[in-house]
C-alpha positions as CSV (number, residue, x, y, z in Angstrom):
1,M,22.4,-39.6,1.8
2,S,19.1,-38.4,0.5
3,N,17.1,-35.7,2.2
4,P,13.4,-36.2,1.2
5,I,11.0,-33.4,1.9
6,S,7.3,-33.9,2.4
7,W,4.4,-31.5,2.9
8,T,0.7,-31.5,3.3
9,V,-1.6,-28.9,1.8
10,E,-5.1,-28.3,3.0
11,A,-7.6,-26.2,1.0
12,T,-11.3,-25.4,0.9
13,L,-13.1,-25.5,-2.4
14,K,-14.9,-22.4,-3.4
15,P,-18.7,-22.9,-3.9
16,G,-19.6,-24.4,-7.2
17,Q,-16.0,-25.2,-8.2
18,A,-15.8,-28.9,-7.5
19,E,-16.0,-30.1,-11.1
20,A,-13.5,-27.5,-12.3
21,F,-11.2,-28.3,-9.4
22,R,-11.3,-32.1,-10.3
23,D,-10.4,-31.3,-13.9
24,L,-7.5,-29.1,-12.8
25,M,-6.3,-31.7,-10.3
26,G,-6.1,-34.3,-13.1
27,E,-3.9,-31.9,-15.1
28,M,-1.7,-31.2,-12.1
29,V,-1.3,-34.9,-11.2
30,A,-0.4,-35.8,-14.8
31,S,2.1,-32.9,-15.1
32,T,3.8,-33.8,-11.8
33,R,3.9,-37.6,-12.6
34,D,5.2,-37.2,-16.1
35,G,7.5,-34.2,-15.7
36,E,9.0,-34.4,-12.2
37,P,11.1,-37.5,-11.6
38,G,11.9,-36.4,-8.1
39,A,8.2,-36.4,-7.1
40,Q,7.8,-39.5,-5.0
41,R,4.3,-39.0,-3.7
42,Y,1.5,-36.8,-4.9
43,E,-1.9,-37.8,-3.7
44,W,-5.1,-35.8,-3.4
45,F,-8.0,-36.5,-1.1
46,V,-11.4,-34.8,-0.8
47,S,-14.2,-34.7,1.7
48,D,-17.2,-32.4,0.9
49,D,-15.5,-29.1,0.3
50,S,-12.1,-29.9,1.9
51,V,-9.1,-31.1,0.0
52,H,-5.8,-32.5,1.4
53,I,-2.7,-33.1,-0.7
54,L,0.2,-35.3,0.4
55,E,3.4,-34.6,-1.3
56,T,7.0,-36.1,-1.0
57,Y,10.0,-35.1,-3.1
58,A,13.4,-36.7,-3.3
59,D,15.1,-33.6,-2.1
60,S,14.8,-29.8,-1.9
61,E,15.7,-29.4,-5.5
62,A,12.8,-31.6,-6.6
63,G,10.5,-29.6,-4.3
64,M,11.7,-26.4,-5.9
65,L,11.1,-27.8,-9.4
66,H,7.5,-28.7,-8.4
67,L,6.8,-25.2,-7.0
68,G,8.2,-23.6,-10.1
69,N,5.9,-25.8,-12.3
70,L,3.0,-25.0,-10.0
71,G,3.6,-21.3,-10.3
72,Q,4.1,-21.3,-14.0
73,K,1.3,-23.6,-15.0
74,F,-1.4,-23.9,-12.4
75,A,-1.3,-21.4,-9.4
76,E,-3.6,-18.8,-10.8
77,R,-6.3,-21.3,-11.8
78,L,-5.9,-23.2,-8.5
79,M,-6.3,-20.1,-6.4
80,G,-9.5,-19.2,-8.3
81,L,-11.0,-22.6,-7.3
82,A,-9.8,-23.1,-3.7
83,D,-8.6,-21.3,-0.6
84,L,-5.4,-22.5,0.9
85,T,-5.9,-23.1,4.6
86,R,-2.7,-24.9,5.8
87,V,0.6,-26.1,4.6
88,C,2.8,-28.2,6.9
89,V,6.3,-29.2,5.8
90,Y,8.2,-32.2,7.2
91,G,12.0,-32.6,6.9
92,D,14.9,-30.4,6.5
93,P,14.4,-28.2,3.4
94,S,17.1,-26.0,1.9
95,D,16.9,-22.3,2.7
96,E,15.6,-21.7,-0.8
97,L,12.8,-24.2,-0.4
98,R,12.0,-23.0,3.1
99,G,11.7,-19.5,1.8
100,A,9.4,-20.5,-1.1
101,L,7.1,-22.5,1.2
102,A,7.1,-19.8,3.8
103,G,5.4,-17.7,1.2
104,F,2.4,-20.0,1.6
105,G,2.3,-19.5,5.3
106,A,3.9,-23.0,5.9
107,E,4.5,-24.5,9.3
108,F,7.8,-26.4,9.5
109,R,8.4,-29.7,11.4
110,A,12.1,-30.8,11.8
111,P,12.9,-34.6,11.8
112,L,13.1,-36.1,15.3
113,G,13.1,-39.9,14.8
114,G,11.4,-42.8,13.0
115,F,11.9,-44.6,9.6
116,V,10.4,-45.1,6.2
117,R,10.6,-48.5,4.4
């Protein structure tokens, strides 16, 4: 049985960085889409200076691959353009993924009920 993991990321754009942020977002979306087959959902939304990212991965291993790519390719530039304000994780991540996401100050929500079609 699969164990998909989802999380939301909220960030605030730094003043004057909207255009550079959009350019970086395009690179990150393409990298995730083309190089991470376990990435099932990776959508970015913006409102004024607030950005929300919705992410779903097939399992914890796919989530770890994404975080590795993020750290290796994009994290330094991303943190120069935006301030992370919240990360909320949904599902039952592996201890390794939980530890990695905790480094971002993540809040964790365990499954209780429901379904996905």
